[in-house]
Every structure is written in structure tokens, then in C-alpha cells.
DRENKELUM-375619 format. One record per residue (C-alpha): residue number from 1; residue in three letters; x, y, z. Coordinates in steps of 0.001 Angstrom, whole numbers, plus 524288, in hexadecimal, padded with zeros to 5 digits. Each point is the difference from the previous one (the first is absolute). Example, Ala and Ser with C-alpha at 12.3 -4.5 7.8 and 13.67 -1.06 7.14 Angstrom:
// residues 2
   i  aa     X     Y     Z
   1 ALA 8300C 7EE6C 81E78
   2 SER 8055A 80D70 7FD6C
This chain:
// residues 513
   i  aa     X     Y     Z
   1 UNK 8013E 516C1 4D258
   2 UNK 7FFF4 7F2C9 7F918
   3 UNK 80B28 7FAFA 7F884
   4 UNK 7FE66 7FDF7 7F164
   5 UNK 7FF24 7F239 7FA12
   6 UNK 80C23 7FA2E 7FA87
   7 UNK 8042D 807DB 7F41C
   8 UNK 7FC2B 7FB57 7F2A4
   9 UNK 806F7 80402 7F389
  10 UNK 7FE21 80DB2 7FC03
  11 UNK 7F2DF 8026D 7F968
  12 UNK 800B3 7FFDD 7F151
  13 UNK 7F277 7FE75 7F9FC
  14 UNK 805B4 7FE4F 7F27D
  15 UNK 80747 7F3DA 804DB
  16 UNK 7F3B9 7F942 8046C
  17 UNK 7FAEC 7F55C 7F6A6
  18 UNK 7F483 804BB 7F7EC
  19 UNK 7F342 7FA95 804BD
  20 UNK 7F9FD 7F4E9 7F848
  21 UNK 7F27E 80530 802C1
  22 UNK 7F930 80B9B 80644
  23 UNK 7FC9F 80045 80E10
  24 UNK 7F1AC 7FDEB 7FD29
  25 UNK 80298 7F479 7F71B
  26 UNK 808FF 7FA58 80A05
  27 UNK 7F594 8019B 80A19
  28 UNK 7F613 7F8A8 7F70D
  29 UNK 809B6 7F4BE 7FE88
  30 UNK 8029E 7FFC7 80EAF
  31 UNK 7F167 7FFC2 8031B
  32 UNK 7FDD5 7F55A 7F5E2
  33 UNK 80A3B 7F7DE 806D5
  34 UNK 7FA48 80215 80D41
  35 UNK 7F205 7FD8F 7FB22
  36 UNK 80427 7F372 7FA22
  37 UNK 80760 7FB77 80BA6
  38 UNK 7F4BD 80468 808E5
  39 UNK 7F66B 7F7F5 7F899
  40 UNK 80864 7F418 800CC
  41 UNK 80347 801AB 80E7A
  42 UNK 7F247 8034E 8038E
  43 UNK 7F9FE 7F45F 7F95F
  44 UNK 80A9F 7F729 805D7
  45 UNK 7FDBC 8055A 80DE3
  46 UNK 7F13E 7FE26 7FECC
  47 UNK 80139 7F209 7FB89
  48 UNK 80A0A 7FC42 80A14
  49 UNK 7F92C 8065A 80B40
  50 UNK 7F253 7FAAD 7FC2C
  51 UNK 803BD 7F279 7FC98
  52 UNK 80D03 7FBBB 8051E
  53 UNK 805F7 807A0 80B7A
  54 UNK 7F9EC 8040C 80CD1
  55 UNK 802CC 80CEA 8070B
  56 UNK 809BD 7F933 80931
  57 UNK 8079E 7FA9B 7F457
  58 UNK 80060 80D23 7F981
  59 UNK 8041A 805C8 80CE2
  60 UNK 80BA5 7F6C2 8015E
  61 UNK 8050A 803A0 7F277
  62 UNK 7FDAC 80E3B 802C9
  63 UNK 808F7 7FFB9 80BF8
  64 UNK 80AA8 7F952 7F886
  65 UNK 7FF20 80974 7F4AE
  66 UNK 7FFCA 80BD7 808AF
  67 UNK 80C15 7FB5D 80791
  68 UNK 80735 7FD88 7F33B
  69 UNK 7FC4D 80CF7 7FA6E
  70 UNK 8050C 80743 80BC7
  71 UNK 80DC4 7FB1D 7FC50
  72 UNK 7FD5A 800E7 7F13E
  73 UNK 7FFFC 80EC0 80069
  74 UNK 80EB4 7FE91 7FE8C
  75 UNK 7FE1E 7F8F5 7F2F9
  76 UNK 7FDE2 80BBA 7F7D3
  77 UNK 809E7 8084C 80807
  78 UNK 7FA87 80C68 7F9EB
  79 UNK 804EC 7FBE3 7F277
  80 UNK 7F33B 8035B 7F8D3
  81 UNK 80024 80E20 80561
  82 UNK 80E73 8011C 7FE16
  83 UNK 7FFAB 7FBDF 7F1B2
  84 UNK 7F3D1 80826 7FCFB
  85 UNK 8058C 80BE2 80671
  86 UNK 80CF7 80017 7F8E6
  87 UNK 800F5 80AA0 7F5D7
  88 UNK 80A81 7F7A5 7F8BC
  89 UNK 8011F 7F160 80036
  90 UNK 80B70 7F806 7FA5C
  91 UNK 800F4 7F158 7FD48
  92 UNK 80A10 7FF59 80B53
  93 UNK 7F66D 805C8 80978
  94 UNK 7F5D6 7F62C 7FB9F
  95 UNK 809E4 7F512 80277
  96 UNK 8029B 8059C 80D9A
  97 UNK 7F186 800D8 80359
  98 UNK 7FDA5 7F1E1 7FB87
  99 UNK 80B97 7FB3F 80805
 100 UNK 7FA9B 8069B 80BD8
 101 UNK 7F2B9 7FA08 7FDB5
 102 UNK 8060E 7F2B4 7FF14
 103 UNK 807E0 80118 80C71
 104 UNK 7F437 804EE 80790
 105 UNK 7F76E 7F54A 7FAFB
 106 UNK 80965 7F623 80664
 107 UNK 7FFAD 807C5 80CA2
 108 UNK 7F132 8009F 8003B
 109 UNK 7FE68 7F18B 7FD52
 110 UNK 809FF 7FC99 80A8B
 111 UNK 7F95A 808AF 80A63
 112 UNK 7F270 7FAEC 7FD2B
 113 UNK 804A4 7F1D7 800C4
 114 UNK 8074D 80299 80C7F
 115 UNK 7F3C2 805BD 8064A
 116 UNK 7F718 7F51B 7FB9D
 117 UNK 80119 7F6F6 80BA7
 118 UNK 80144 80AA4 80A96
 119 UNK 7F3B9 80647 7FAF0
 120 UNK 7F8BE 7F327 7FF35
 121 UNK 80392 7FE0D 80E9D
 122 UNK 7FBFA 80DD6 80385
 123 UNK 7F26E 7FDEB 7FA14
 124 UNK 7FF47 7F1ED 80444
 125 UNK 7FCD6 7FBD5 7F1F4
 126 UNK 808AD 7F54A 7FA51
 127 UNK 7FB09 801D8 7F261
 128 UNK 804BB 80E01 7FFCE
 129 UNK 80E52 7FBD2 7FDE3
 130 UNK 7FEA9 7F861 7F368
 131 UNK 7F6FB 80AA2 7FAEB
 132 UNK 80A93 80A70 80244
 133 UNK 80A5B 7F790 7F9EC
 134 UNK 7F820 7FEA0 7F340
 135 UNK 7FD13 80EB2 7FFB8
 136 UNK 80E6B 802B0 802C4
 137 UNK 8039E 7F892 7F366
 138 UNK 7F7E6 80981 7F7E7
 139 UNK 8092B 80B48 802F8
 140 UNK 80B2F 7F926 7F928
 141 UNK 7F8A2 80330 7F31A
 142 UNK 7FCF2 80E22 802C0
 143 UNK 80D12 805E9 7FB2B
 144 UNK 7FBEC 7FB2A 7F296
 145 UNK 7F4DA 809C7 7FFEE
 146 UNK 803E4 80BA8 808FB
 147 UNK 8097C 806DF 7F6E5
 148 UNK 7F8F4 7FCAF 7F32E
 149 UNK 7F330 80597 8057E
 150 UNK 80719 80C11 8049F
 151 UNK 80608 80225 7F27C
 152 UNK 7F2C8 7FE2B 7F9B0
 153 UNK 7F9D6 809DC 80907
 154 UNK 80AEE 80998 7FDF2
 155 UNK 7FDD3 7FF37 7F124
 156 UNK 7F0E9 80040 801C3
 157 UNK 7FF19 7F294 7F97F
 158 UNK 7F444 7FBB5 80838
 159 UNK 7FC1A 7F63D 7F5C2
 160 UNK 80AEB 7F7BA 80595
 161 UNK 7FAA9 801D6 80DF8
 162 UNK 7F2EC 7FB07 7FAA5
 163 UNK 8062B 7F3A5 7FB4C
 164 UNK 80769 7FD6D 80CD9
 165 UNK 7F45D 80348 80887
 166 UNK 7F5E7 7F84E 7F8E8
 167 UNK 8091D 7F4C8 7FD19
 168 UNK 803C7 7FEB1 80E7F
 169 UNK 7F1CA 800D6 80420
 170 UNK 7FC50 7F532 7F64C
 171 UNK 80AA6 7F6FF 80523
 172 UNK 7FBF0 80299 80E10
 173 UNK 7F1A1 7FCA5 7FCEA
 174 UNK 80338 7F391 7F8EA
 175 UNK 80905 7FAF1 80ABB
 176 UNK 7F785 80462 80B86
 177 UNK 7F347 7FA73 7FAA4
 178 UNK 805F6 7F335 7FB93
 179 UNK 806EF 7FD6D 80D22
 180 UNK 7F440 804C6 807EB
 181 UNK 7F74A 7F67A 7F86D
 182 UNK 80A0A 7F52E 802FD
 183 UNK 7FEC7 802AD 80E61
 184 UNK 80CCA 8076E 802C0
 185 UNK 7F8F3 8098A 80960
 186 UNK 8084E 80C22 8036B
 187 UNK 80B3B 7FA42 7F8C7
 188 UNK 7F8EE 80213 7F2FC
 189 UNK 80186 80E99 801DF
 190 UNK 80E53 7FF36 803CE
 191 UNK 803AF 7F79F 7F423
 192 UNK 7F884 809BE 7F7A5
 193 UNK 8085B 80B24 8053F
 194 UNK 80C4E 7F877 7FC72
 195 UNK 7FB05 7FD40 7F235
 196 UNK 7FBF7 80E3C 7FE0B
 197 UNK 80D8A 804CC 8034C
 198 UNK 80637 7F6FE 7F630
 199 UNK 7F5F8 80395 7F545
 200 UNK 80170 80EB1 80214
 201 UNK 80EA0 7FF20 7FF88
 202 UNK 80049 7F84F 7F331
 203 UNK 7F66C 808DE 7F931
 204 UNK 8072B 80C6A 80499
 205 UNK 80D13 7FAE3 7FB56
 206 UNK 7FA70 7FC53 7F2AE
 207 UNK 7FA1F 80DA5 7FE24
 208 UNK 80B2D 807FA 80626
 209 UNK 80C84 7F84E 8029A
 210 UNK 8085A 805D5 80AB8
 211 UNK 80DE6 7FB4B 8016A
 212 UNK 80354 7FA48 80D4D
 213 UNK 80C09 7F780 7FE27
 214 UNK 80B12 801E1 801C0
 215 UNK 7FC79 8079B 80C48
 216 UNK 80435 80E27 7FF87
 217 UNK 8036D 804B3 80DCD
 218 UNK 807B6 80C71 7FCB5
 219 UNK 7F9BF 80D4F 801AC
 220 UNK 7F572 7FB0C 808B1
 221 UNK 80046 80B5E 809C9
 222 UNK 7F4E7 80803 7FA05
 223 UNK 7F747 7F3CA 7FE32
 224 UNK 80287 7FB17 80DDA
 225 UNK 7FE60 80D8B 80609
 226 UNK 7F341 80221 7F94E
 227 UNK 7FB8B 7F1F6 8020D
 228 UNK 80353 7FFE1 80E1C
 229 UNK 7F76D 80B86 80312
 230 UNK 7F559 7FB56 7F6B4
 231 UNK 80027 7F26F 806C7
 232 UNK 7FF13 8062C 80D7F
 233 UNK 7F459 807BE 7FB0F
 234 UNK 7F9BD 7F3FB 7FA08
 235 UNK 80253 7F850 80C35
 236 UNK 7F8FC 80970 80863
 237 UNK 7F523 8005E 7F5F5
 238 UNK 7FF4A 7F12D 7FFA7
 239 UNK 7FF2B 7FF8C 80ED0
 240 UNK 7F384 807CD 7FECD
 241 UNK 7FA2E 7F97B 7F47E
 242 UNK 80410 7F1AC 80300
 243 UNK 7FEEE 7FFB1 80E93
 244 UNK 7F108 7FF35 800CA
 245 UNK 7FF66 7F16C 7FC1A
 246 UNK 80B5C 7FCE6 80931
 247 UNK 7F9EC 80795 80B9A
 248 UNK 7F242 7FABC 7FDDB
 249 UNK 80597 7F269 7FEB9
 250 UNK 80707 80156 80D09
 251 UNK 7F5C7 8073B 807B7
 252 UNK 7F384 7F9E4 7FAAF
 253 UNK 7FFC2 7F372 7F7C1
 254 UNK 801C5 7FA13 7F274
 255 UNK 7F147 80197 7FCD4
 256 UNK 800D6 80E83 802B5
 257 UNK 80C8F 80113 7F7DA
 258 UNK 7F915 7F9BB 7F4DF
 259 UNK 7F47F 809B0 8009D
 260 UNK 808A0 80BAF 8019E
 261 UNK 808FA 7FBBD 7F549
 262 UNK 7F527 7FD53 7F69F
 263 UNK 7F9EA 80D8F 802A7
 264 UNK 80D36 80680 7FE54
 265 UNK 8033A 7F925 7F332
 266 UNK 7F29F 80221 7FA48
 267 UNK 800E6 80EAB 8030B
 268 UNK 80DAD 8009D 7FA6E
 269 UNK 7FC05 7F885 7F3A3
 270 UNK 7F4E6 8098E 7FD80
 271 UNK 808F6 80B87 802D2
 272 UNK 809D8 7FB3B 7F60B
 273 UNK 7F4C9 7FD21 7F6AC
 274 UNK 7FAD2 80DF4 80110
 275 UNK 80CCE 807CC 7FF9A
 276 UNK 80B88 7F925 8057E
 277 UNK 80646 7FCA0 7F2F5
 278 UNK 802E0 80DEB 7FC21
 279 UNK 80865 80242 80C1B
 280 UNK 80BDE 7F9F7 7F9A1
 281 UNK 7FEDD 809F3 7F493
 282 UNK 800DD 80B93 80926
 283 UNK 80D95 7FE59 804F7
 284 UNK 80739 800DB 7F2D5
 285 UNK 7F637 80A97 7FBD4
 286 UNK 8032C 80877 80BF1
 287 UNK 80E7F 7FD6A 7FDB2
 288 UNK 7FED9 80652 7F30C
 289 UNK 7F92F 80BE9 805AF
 290 UNK 80AF8 800FC 80A1A
 291 UNK 80A96 7FEC6 7F5A6
 292 UNK 7F987 80AD1 7F7A0
 293 UNK 7FEE6 80903 80BCF
 294 UNK 7F15D 800E8 7FEC0
 295 UNK 7F6A9 8020D 80B70
 296 UNK 7FAE5 7F372 806C4
 297 UNK 7F3F1 8059A 8065A
 298 UNK 7F6EE 80004 7F3F1
 299 UNK 803AC 7F229 7FC82
 300 UNK 7FE39 7FB48 80E29
 301 UNK 7F286 80644 8011D
 302 UNK 7FC37 7F903 7F374
 303 UNK 8046D 7F336 80658
 304 UNK 7F810 802E6 80C06
 305 UNK 7F426 80355 7F73F
 306 UNK 8015D 7F366 7F7FD
 307 UNK 8016E 7F79A 80BEB
 308 UNK 7F548 80581 80872
 309 UNK 7F65D 80168 7F479
 310 UNK 8012F 7F180 7FD4E
 311 UNK 804B6 7F909 80C5A
 312 UNK 7F6C2 80707 80956
 313 UNK 7F38F 7FBD9 7F976
 314 UNK 80504 7F272 7FD2B
 315 UNK 8049E 7FCD0 80DDF
 316 UNK 7F42A 806AB 805EA
 317 UNK 7F77D 7F759 7F77F
 318 UNK 8079D 7F414 80409
 319 UNK 7FDD8 803D8 80E2D
 320 UNK 7F18E 801EA 7FE31
 321 UNK 7FE42 7F35A 7F84B
 322 UNK 808D0 7F7C9 808DD
 323 UNK 7F567 7F745 805C1
 324 UNK 7F9C2 7FB86 7F34B
 325 UNK 80D28 7FEEB 7F917
 326 UNK 805CF 7F73D 80A36
 327 UNK 7F41C 7F77E 80088
 328 UNK 7FEEB 7FEB0 7F160
 329 UNK 80E9A 7FDCB 7FD8B
 330 UNK 804D8 7F7EE 80B9B
 331 UNK 7F3F1 7FA9E 80694
 332 UNK 7FAE9 80091 80DD8
 333 UNK 80C4B 7FA39 80633
 334 UNK 80726 80CB8 7FCD5
 335 UNK 7F4BF 8096A 80324
 336 UNK 8073B 805C5 80C01
 337 UNK 8096D 805B1 7F601
 338 UNK 7F5AF 809F4 7FBCA
 339 UNK 80127 80A02 80B48
 340 UNK 80ED8 7FF0D 7FF3F
 341 UNK 7FF9F 802C4 7F1AD
 342 UNK 7F790 80BF0 80204
 343 UNK 809A8 80602 80958
 344 UNK 80C21 7FC48 7F828
 345 UNK 7FA10 80507 7F32D
 346 UNK 7FD96 80D1B 8063C
 347 UNK 80DC4 800AE 804EA
 348 UNK 80512 7FD6D 7F234
 349 UNK 7F775 80AE6 7FAEA
 350 UNK 80508 809F6 809F3
 351 UNK 80E6A 7FCD3 7FD07
 352 UNK 7FDBB 803E6 7F1C8
 353 UNK 7FDF5 80E0E 803F7
 354 UNK 80EFB 80129 801D9
 355 UNK 806A1 7F754 7F636
 356 UNK 80E55 7FDDD 7FD1F
 357 UNK 80497 802C9 80D85
 358 UNK 80BA7 7F6FC 7FE39
 359 UNK 802AC 801E0 7F1B7
 360 UNK 8016B 80E90 7FF15
 361 UNK 808A3 80221 80C12
 362 UNK 80958 7F580 7FAD7
 363 UNK 7FFE7 80689 7F2D2
 364 UNK 802D4 80D3F 80592
 365 UNK 80AB8 7FC4A 8098E
 366 UNK 7F83D 800A9 80C8D
 367 UNK 8014F 7F21D 8042C
 368 UNK 80550 80289 80D66
 369 UNK 7F456 8080F 8040F
 370 UNK 7F718 7F618 7F9DD
 371 UNK 8064E 7F52A 807D1
 372 UNK 7FD58 8073A 80CA7
 373 UNK 7F1EC 80243 7FCD8
 374 UNK 7FE99 7F1C1 7FB80
 375 UNK 80518 7FAE9 80CB6
 376 UNK 7F65B 80858 80790
 377 UNK 7F530 7FB35 7F6FE
 378 UNK 80417 7F1CE 8016E
 379 UNK 800E0 8004F 80E76
 380 UNK 7F289 8064A 80108
 381 UNK 7FA8C 7F626 7F641
 382 UNK 804CD 7F490 80826
 383 UNK 7FB7D 805B0 80CCE
 384 UNK 7F22E 80225 7FA95
 385 UNK 7FFE9 7F276 7FA8D
 386 UNK 803DA 7F98F 80CAB
 387 UNK 7F664 8084A 8079F
 388 UNK 7F4E9 7FCBF 7F63F
 389 UNK 80310 7F15F 7FFE6
 390 UNK 7FFE5 7FF08 80ECD
 391 UNK 7F3C5 80818 800C3
 392 UNK 7F757 7F95C 7F5F7
 393 UNK 8078E 7F540 7F875
 394 UNK 7FFA7 800E8 7F16E
 395 UNK 7F590 80AB5 8001D
 396 UNK 8085B 80896 808E1
 397 UNK 80BA0 7FDE7 7F70D
 398 UNK 7F833 80479 7F449
 399 UNK 7FAB4 80BB3 80744
 400 UNK 80E05 803C8 803A2
 401 UNK 8032D 8015C 7F176
 402 UNK 7F5F2 80AAE 7FEB7
 403 UNK 805A8 80793 80B3B
 404 UNK 80D8D 7FDD7 7FA67
 405 UNK 7FBD2 80601 7F2EA
 406 UNK 7FC25 80CAF 80711
 407 UNK 80CE5 80030 8076A
 408 UNK 80751 7FD59 7F317
 409 UNK 7FA13 80C89 7FA21
 410 UNK 803D3 807D1 80C1E
 411 UNK 80E4E 7FB1B 7FF62
 412 UNK 8028D 80239 7F170
 413 UNK 7F750 80B35 7FB86
 414 UNK 80896 80BD9 803D8
 415 UNK 80C54 7F870 7FB2B
 416 UNK 7FA61 7FD47 7F2BC
 417 UNK 7FAD1 80DE5 7FE9B
 418 UNK 80D8B 805A3 80330
 419 UNK 8069E 7F617 7F6F9
 420 UNK 7F74D 80205 7F3D3
 421 UNK 7FAB2 80D71 8024C
 422 UNK 7F1AE 7FDF0 7FDDF
 423 UNK 7F542 808B8 805A7
 424 UNK 7F777 7FB11 80B2F
 425 UNK 7F4A9 806E9 7F9BA
 426 UNK 801E9 7F978 7F318
 427 UNK 8020D 7F2B4 80675
 428 UNK 7F38F 80184 8082C
 429 UNK 7F86A 80490 7F428
 430 UNK 8038D 7F394 7F8C7
 431 UNK 7FC6E 7F768 80BBB
 432 UNK 7F2E9 806F8 800FB
 433 UNK 7FCAD 7FD4D 7F1FB
 434 UNK 8042F 7F1DE 80154
 435 UNK 7F781 7FEC5 80C24
 436 UNK 7F435 80501 7F882
 437 UNK 802C3 7F617 7F511
 438 UNK 80189 7F53A 80A67
 439 UNK 7F31B 802E3 80670
 440 UNK 7F95A 8009F 7F2CD
 441 UNK 8058A 7F2C2 7FC98
 442 UNK 7FAE9 7FA45 80CCE
 443 UNK 7F2BE 80583 7FF14
 444 UNK 7F923 7F583 7F7ED
 445 UNK 80502 7F4D4 80869
 446 UNK 7FCD6 80729 80C8A
 447 UNK 7F287 802EB 7FB58
 448 UNK 7FE4D 7F1B2 7FC59
 449 UNK 8037F 7FBD4 80DBD
 450 UNK 7F6E5 809F0 8062E
 451 UNK 7F3C8 7FEC0 7F7BA
 452 UNK 800D8 7F299 7F927
 453 UNK 80962 7F4F2 80386
 454 UNK 8094D 80060 80BAD
 455 UNK 80E2B 7FAB8 7FF4C
 456 UNK 7FB8C 7F22B 80476
 457 UNK 7F514 7FF1F 7F5A1
 458 UNK 80569 80707 7F429
 459 UNK 8021A 7F77E 7F3D4
 460 UNK 80B64 8005E 7F65A
 461 UNK 7F7D8 80612 7F4F8
 462 UNK 7FB0C 80AEE 808F4
 463 UNK 80DCE 80261 804EB
 464 UNK 80520 80117 7F27A
 465 UNK 7F4C6 80918 7FC1D
 466 UNK 802B1 808DD 80BD5
 467 UNK 80E7C 7FFD5 7FC9E
 468 UNK 7FDC9 80430 7F1ED
 469 UNK 7F6AD 80AA4 80488
 470 UNK 80A64 80460 8096A
 471 UNK 809F7 800AE 7F534
 472 UNK 7F73D 808E1 7F824
 473 UNK 7FDB1 808A7 80BD4
 474 UNK 80E9B 8007E 8026A
 475 UNK 802BD 8041E 7F1EA
 476 UNK 7F584 80A48 800A7
 477 UNK 805A5 8053E 80CA0
 478 UNK 80DBF 80101 7F9F3
 479 UNK 7FA4C 807DF 7F4F4
 480 UNK 7F78C 80881 808BB
 481 UNK 80B9B 80344 80919
 482 UNK 8096C 8018A 7F4AE
 483 UNK 808FB 7F664 806BA
 484 UNK 80E39 801F4 7FBD4
 485 UNK 801AD 7F191 7FDDB
 486 UNK 7F5FC 7FFA9 7F560
 487 UNK 8090E 80453 7F4B6
 488 UNK 80A6E 7F631 803C1
 489 UNK 7F62E 7F521 800E4
 490 UNK 7FAB7 80389 7F2AF
 491 UNK 80D3D 8002B 7F989
 492 UNK 803B1 7F30C 8060F
 493 UNK 7F386 7FA0F 7FB21
 494 UNK 802A2 80491 7F229
 495 UNK 8096E 7F55C 7FBAA
 496 UNK 7F6D7 7F56B 80585
 497 UNK 7F434 80581 7F8DA
 498 UNK 8067E 803A1 7F30E
 499 UNK 80170 7F231 7FA64
 500 UNK 7F143 7FD95 801DC
 501 UNK 7FA69 80DB4 7FDCB
 502 UNK 80A85 807FD 7F8FB
 503 UNK 7F85A 80CD8 7FFC3
 504 UNK 7FCB5 7FF17 80E47
 505 UNK 80E32 7FCA0 80335
 506 UNK 804ED 80BB2 7F882
 507 UNK 7F630 808EF 806E9
 508 UNK 80453 7FB11 80D64
 509 UNK 80E38 80279 7FC3E
 510 UNK 7FDCF 80E2B 7FC00
 511 UNK 8058A 80A6F 80894
 512 UNK 7F5B7 8082C 80726
 513 UNK 800ED 80E95 8022F
């Protein structure tokens, strides 16, 4: 039997602050923020990769960033989840959390700085050390945003998240493009990371001030107990998610790291564009269900339905269109990214069949069991990655991610079912309907490849036409299968449509029998 997570104050739903907006409205704001930041980051990455930086330069920065982020998992120290999960929150508790965030920012910065030169020697890359020192400086500013963002999420004020996310992305783009144009090479991206941390902190503090000084160090036991286990969990997760660039960089070369990193970041950007934004809404929403004593299974299955109905077709489409997209966006020097992107996009789609594997166990006090499973998963992920890299370089590393996704499902499925209480039959029925919708969405592009223009010959207008046709086929399949995500998607679309077409917006918002 696993031990419960550190105790939180007794549940008192009445004491929780009233939400500033509904879950659906919060999700709309969260998606707007992610869409805005995605557009900025995507355009920036295309311009930098096509005109300024070669794969090896991107690879060098990717190694530095991955190494820094392995340490940076300590930065949050579980504070976002801790604050969102508290049934009652006092100003004193906010002060304590802000103090902890400040202390750990100094610790993270010091560790990254201390590792800079040893890592540069390990990889035999002198430029790695100054890159790490610049990135380390960015973590000095993160305490300014960690607690304010958690407070805004707790109160479902995702308009503030929008401002922080889009503002930070805008600063990153401006600094990265300017310095890359000036010939700063990999350092353009490192300085952009530093500027982004500062900008996000300033915006967050303006929108939601959180008192840090004087430091409050009394009553830290619940925070440190929860944060210690959360950080251990995040560290094992970071080893799995951040080690690919480090392993490929050591076992292959910088060119391969650049290709692998570009494929990974493009897949992640598209995943966030499609549905990643609403993930931050779910944790406080499930906390309210927990506090009210309601069943979690129906809500969880709705999350599965929403994710798979949207992410599966999107990521599968990205996998199918990888060759023409890479050629059109980045040019022929990056074309070896295409097969890697196909494999990594399919991995991202598979993982969406079992969402919230970290968030819900933390919320429900099963962190110890989660930590054990996470360590098994991470060890398997690293072993597969090493084997794939030694076997076939960057391609083998990408292929290992697809095998890892299948193992991930095998490790967590029974645990999540026991935790949430959903039915295997209902879960599989949802996945079946999402698979039908995915195949329908891919049909026009697949037919185009088979009977008209192949991946190497397809033009942008034809690709866009096939994508639009795929969207219509996808929507028709959702309606035909009576997909459970359809109603939620309709209601989320209502506030976006209502300002332009009031009658249609009101119709979309209506409850259905």
C-alpha cells in the first residue's frame, strides 16, 4: 500500500475562492494564450532555422537547454500543484510559497552554473559553458511568475495566463531574431531565454502580485514535504523528457541533435497548439470535484474524449505531412527531420490516450506509487533511447520514442483505472470513435498521395486543400459516431462565435438532451 501525499488542510469547498470564470471560459483563454504563443514561437523557429542557424548550432543550444532544465525541475518545487490543490489559502501561505520559490531559484541557478564547465568538458564543447551560464541567469527571475501563475490558475483567471504566455513569447521572439540576425549564433537563443524569464516575471507580478519579502520560513513543513516528493517526481520525469538531446548529443553528433530537437519541438508545438493549453485548467477543476466528493471517472473520460478527438487527428496529420511541411518551412538542409517528426508525432498522439497521469495521482494523494511507476518508466525510456541511438543514430532515437509510448500505456493504465474508477469498455469505446475520426481526417491527404501528388511533389495549395477536406471529414465522423467530445467542443466554441454570429453562438451554447 502506498503512503498518502503530505496532508493538506481539511477540505472546505465553501472556503475556496469563487472562480472568476467557468471551466470552459478558462479553457478558451488558456487555448488563446497557447495559440498566440505558438504562432509567435513557430514563426520565430522557422525564420531562425531557415535563415540564421544551422542544425549543429541549434543542436548545441538544445544540449545546453536540456541540461539546464534537468536541474530546473526543482524551480517550481511542486508549488503550482500545491497552491491549486489547497482547499483554503491564506496570505501567509502565499508568502511562504513565494519564499520557497525564491530560495530554490538561487539553488537552481547555482547548480547550473557549477555544472557549466564540467559539462562543457564532458561533451568537449567549449561554447557549452557560457551558454549554460546565460540560461542559468534566467532562473533568477522565475520566482516572480511561479506563485502568481499558480494563484491565477487556482482562481481560474486564465486571462492573466494569456498575458504572461503571449508577452513572454513576444519578448523571446524579438530578442532571438535580433541577435540571430546580428550573428550571435546559438547565443541568440540563450539570451532570448534570459529575456523571456524576466518578461514573464514582470507581467505576472503586475497582474497578480505575490509577496516574497520579508522571507517567511515558519510553517514550511507541509510545503517542503509536498514539494520534496513533487520534485522527485518531476526529476524522474525530466530525465525521461530532457535526456534525449543529451544522449543523442553524446552518442551521435551535434547535427543529429539539431534534427532530433527540431522534430521534437515542432511536434510539441503542434500538440500544444491543438490541445495542450487546456491541461492547466484540469487540475483546479478536478480539485473542485474532489472537494465536493463527486465521482472523477465521468470527468476523466470526457478529458480522454476531448484529447483524443482533437490531438489524434492533428498529430497523425502532422506525421503524414511531415516531408512537405519540413521542406516548405525549413528547407532542404533540415529534410532529414521529416522521418523523425513522423515517429515523434505518433508518439505524442499515443500518450494522449491516458492523460493526467501525474496530475491526478498528486491531487488524490498517491504520489508515492506514482513516483515508483515514474522511475520505472524513466529507466525504460532512457534504456530505449540509448539502444535506439546506438542502433541507428537520430532515426533510432526517434523510433525508440514510439516504443516508449506503448510501454508508457502498459505501465500506467491499470494504475489510472484503479485511481479514477473508469471502465475499460467506456475508455476503449472512446478511443475507437477517436480512431475513426482520425482515419477520416487523414483520408483526403492519403488519397492525394496515392492518386495525385506524392509527399515530394505536393504543393502548399494542394496540402491546404487536403487538410481542409480532412477537417470536414473529421467533423462528419465525430457527428456520425456521436463522439462524446462533440458537446464540449461545441460549448467551448460558443463564446468565440457569439461576438461575430450571436444566434449561432447562442445555439452552440444550448444544452442538448
